[in-house]
C-alpha positions in Angstrom: 87.9 89.7 -21.8 90.9 90.0 -24.2 93.8 92.1 -23.4 97.3 90.6 -23.3 97.7 88.4 -26.3 94.6 88.0 -28.4 93.7 90.9 -30.7 89.9 90.8 -31.4 88.1 91.8 -34.5 87.6 95.4 -33.5 91.3 95.7 -32.7 92.1 94.7 -36.3 89.9 97.5 -37.5 91.8 99.9 -35.3 95.1 98.7 -36.6 93.8 99.1 -40.2 92.8 102.6 -39.3 96.2 103.4 -37.8 94.9 104.2 -34.3 96.4 101.3 -32.4 99.9 100.1 -31.9 100.6 96.6 -33.1 102.1 95.4 -29.8 100.3 95.1 -26.5 101.4 97.5 -23.8 100.9 95.8 -20.5 97.3 94.7 -20.2 96.0 97.1 -22.9 96.8 98.6 -26.3 98.0 102.1 -26.5 95.8 104.4 -28.6 97.9 106.5 -30.9 95.5 109.4 -30.5 95.6 113.1 -29.5 95.9 112.3 -25.8 97.8 109.0 -25.7 95.0 107.2 -23.8 95.4 103.5 -23.0 92.3 101.5 -23.7 91.0 98.2 -22.5 89.0 95.9 -24.8 85.6 94.8 -23.4 84.0 91.9 -25.3 80.2 91.4 -25.7 78.5 89.5 -23.0 75.8 89.2 -20.5 75.7 90.3 -16.8 73.4 90.9 -13.9 72.8 94.6 -13.4 71.6 96.4 -10.2 71.2 95.2 -6.6 68.3 94.1 -4.5 70.2 94.8 -1.2 70.4 98.6 -1.3 68.3 101.4 -2.6 65.1 101.2 -4.7 66.8 102.9 -7.7 69.1 99.9 -8.0 66.1 97.6 -8.4 65.0 95.4 -10.0 68.0 93.2 -10.6 68.0 92.3 -14.3 70.0 90.6 -17.0 71.6 92.9 -19.6 73.2 91.9 -22.9 76.1 93.9 -24.4 76.2 92.9 -28.1 79.1 94.9 -29.4 82.6 95.1 -28.1 84.0 98.4 -27.0 87.2 99.9 -25.7 87.1 101.7 -22.3 89.7 104.1 -20.9 92.1 102.3 -18.6 91.9 105.4 -16.4 89.6 108.4 -15.9 90.6 111.3 -18.1 93.5 113.1 -16.5 94.1 116.8 -16.2 96.9 116.7 -18.8 94.7 114.8 -21.2 91.8 117.2 -20.7 93.9 120.2 -21.2 95.3 118.9 -24.4 91.8 118.9 -25.9 90.1 121.7 -24.2 93.0 124.1 -23.6 92.1 124.6 -20.0 92.2 122.9 -16.6 89.3 123.6 -14.3 90.3 121.1 -11.6 90.5 122.2 -7.9 93.1 119.6 -6.9 95.8 120.2 -9.5 98.0 117.4 -10.8 98.8 116.4 -14.4 98.1 112.7 -13.7 95.1 113.3 -11.3 91.7 113.0 -12.7 90.1 116.1 -14.3 87.3 117.3 -12.1 84.9 120.1 -11.9 83.7 118.7 -15.2 80.0 118.9 -16.2 78.3 116.5 -18.5 78.3 119.2 -21.1 82.0 119.6 -20.7 82.6 115.9 -21.1 80.5 115.8 -24.3 82.4 118.8 -25.7 85.7 117.0 -25.0 84.5 113.9 -26.9 83.2 116.0 -29.8 86.6 117.7 -30.2 88.6 114.5 -29.8 86.4 112.9 -32.5 87.0 115.8 -34.8 90.8 115.5 -34.4 90.9 111.7 -34.7 88.6 111.7 -37.8 90.7 114.3 -39.5 93.8 112.1 -38.9 91.9 109.0 -40.2 92.1 107.2 -36.8 88.4 106.5 -36.2 87.1 103.0 -37.3 83.9 103.2 -39.3 80.9 103.4 -37.0 82.9 104.0 -33.8 83.4 107.2 -31.9 84.8 108.4 -28.6 81.9 109.0 -26.2 80.8 108.5 -22.6 79.9 105.0 -21.7 76.2 104.0 -21.4 75.3 103.2 -17.8 75.1 99.5 -18.7 78.5 99.5 -20.4 79.9 101.3 -17.3 78.6 98.7 -14.8 79.6 95.8 -17.1 83.2 97.1 -17.2 83.2 98.0 -13.5 82.0 94.5 -12.4 84.5 92.9 -14.7 82.9 89.5 -14.2 82.3 89.9 -10.5 78.9 89.7 -8.8 79.3 91.3 -5.4 79.2 95.0 -4.4 82.8 95.6 -5.4 85.3 94.2 -7.9 87.9 93.8 -5.2 88.8 94.9 -1.6 87.6 98.5 -1.3 90.8 100.1 0.0 92.9 98.1 -2.5 90.9 99.4 -5.5 89.6 102.8 -4.5 90.4 106.2 -3.3 87.5 106.9 -0.9 86.5 109.1 2.1 88.6 107.0 4.4 91.9 106.9 2.6 92.0 109.8 0.1 93.6 112.5 2.4 90.7 114.7 1.4 91.4 115.1 -2.3 91.7 113.3 -5.6 94.7 111.1 -6.1 96.7 110.3 -9.3 95.0 107.7 -11.5 96.1 104.1 -11.5 97.7 104.3 -8.1 95.3 101.7 -6.6 94.9 98.1 -7.9 92.9 97.6 -11.1 89.7 95.5 -11.3 90.0 92.0 -12.8 89.9 93.4 -16.3 92.8 95.8 -15.8 90.7 99.0 -15.4 91.6 101.5 -12.7 89.5 103.7 -10.4 86.1 102.4 -11.4 85.4 102.6 -7.7 86.2 106.0 -6.2 88.5 108.9 -7.0 85.9 110.8 -9.0 82.3 110.2 -10.0 82.0 109.4 -13.7 79.4 110.7 -16.1 77.4 108.3 -18.2 75.6 108.9 -21.5 72.1 108.0 -20.1 69.4 110.5 -19.2 67.2 110.0 -16.2 64.6 111.4 -13.9 66.0 112.2 -10.4 64.2 113.1 -7.2 63.2 111.8 -3.8 62.9 108.3 -5.2 66.4 108.4 -6.7 67.4 107.6 -10.2 64.6 106.5 -12.6 65.3 105.4 -16.1 63.4 103.3 -18.8 66.2 100.7 -18.9 65.9 98.8 -15.7 64.0 95.8 -17.0 64.5 92.2 -17.7 66.6 91.0 -20.7 67.6 94.5 -21.7 69.8 94.6 -24.8 72.4 97.4 -25.2 70.1 99.7 -23.0 70.5 103.5 -23.0 67.9 105.7 -21.4 66.7 108.9 -23.0 64.1 110.0 -20.4 64.5 113.0 -18.1 66.7 116.0 -17.8 69.4 114.6 -15.5 72.4 112.5 -16.4 73.7 109.5 -14.5 76.9 109.4 -12.5 78.6 106.2 -11.4 81.4 105.0 -9.1 81.5 107.3 -6.1 84.4 109.5 -5.2 87.3 110.4 -2.9 85.0 112.1 -0.4 82.3 109.4 -0.1 82.0 106.4 2.2 82.7 103.1 0.5 79.0 102.1 0.6 78.5 104.7 -2.1 81.3 103.3 -4.3 79.5 100.0 -5.1 79.2 98.7 -8.6 75.5 99.3 -8.6 75.3 102.7 -7.0 73.4 105.3 -9.0 73.4 109.0 -8.7 72.5 111.8 -11.1 72.7 115.6 -11.7 71.9 118.3 -14.2 74.1 118.6 -17.4 75.8 121.8 -16.2 76.6 120.6 -12.7 80.2 120.7 -11.6 82.0 119.6 -8.4 85.5 118.8 -7.3 84.7 115.1 -7.2 83.1 114.7 -10.6 85.1 113.7 -13.7 84.6 111.3 -16.5 86.0 108.3 -18.5 85.5 107.7 -22.2 85.0 104.7 -24.4 85.7 104.1 -28.1 82.5 102.4 -29.1 79.7 102.1 -31.6 78.0 105.4 -32.3 74.5 105.7 -30.8 72.1 107.8 -32.9 
């Protein structure tokens, strides 16, 4: 994980494209983009995905390789950031620095599409990279941040959950970050992932839970994966490996999203 001092290869591409500042800002680089989003660099690596201690849809535990570095939002997309791109704020629990919620998967994709159009027009997208939703594997890799347990820290220290949220979302980055400096990966709002899945009585089913998967992304089924749990769920649903899913047009007051600047998946 590189964040404070070392600027990796991808960062040099961003600098050349004019979309990153040349000085570190805390534990990240500030993206000079249409919404001023801070991004955390995630290097390629290998991790153990899933859990054999909980539900069947988290099994089998398997090794996953991420072969290309990417940059993930330091926080979930906030209401002010969402409104800058979409021109509207559908959130029930209003607050400019609270996560945007009541966001469908389709809404999140539309947000990324418009952001990419704006950034490309300004020449701030490195070749082959776009803003998009993280794959499920990228999400869990960044959430775990090198940890191997159910959580990347003490639950009440790192998450807004059903026991401490006061029955609503809370401003982003007001709990402690995970070891890689990323906030609210556990709790606050569920976060959409790029992957498709089948969802039913047996839970989430994809074609990516297999041994030695490399940059996996599932295209099966008509549901989309959600990760991380939310402000109204018990902490057992906020685990790094918890999987949930819903239809592309589903919206709720505890569903939002986080974006990555990553290789384009065609």
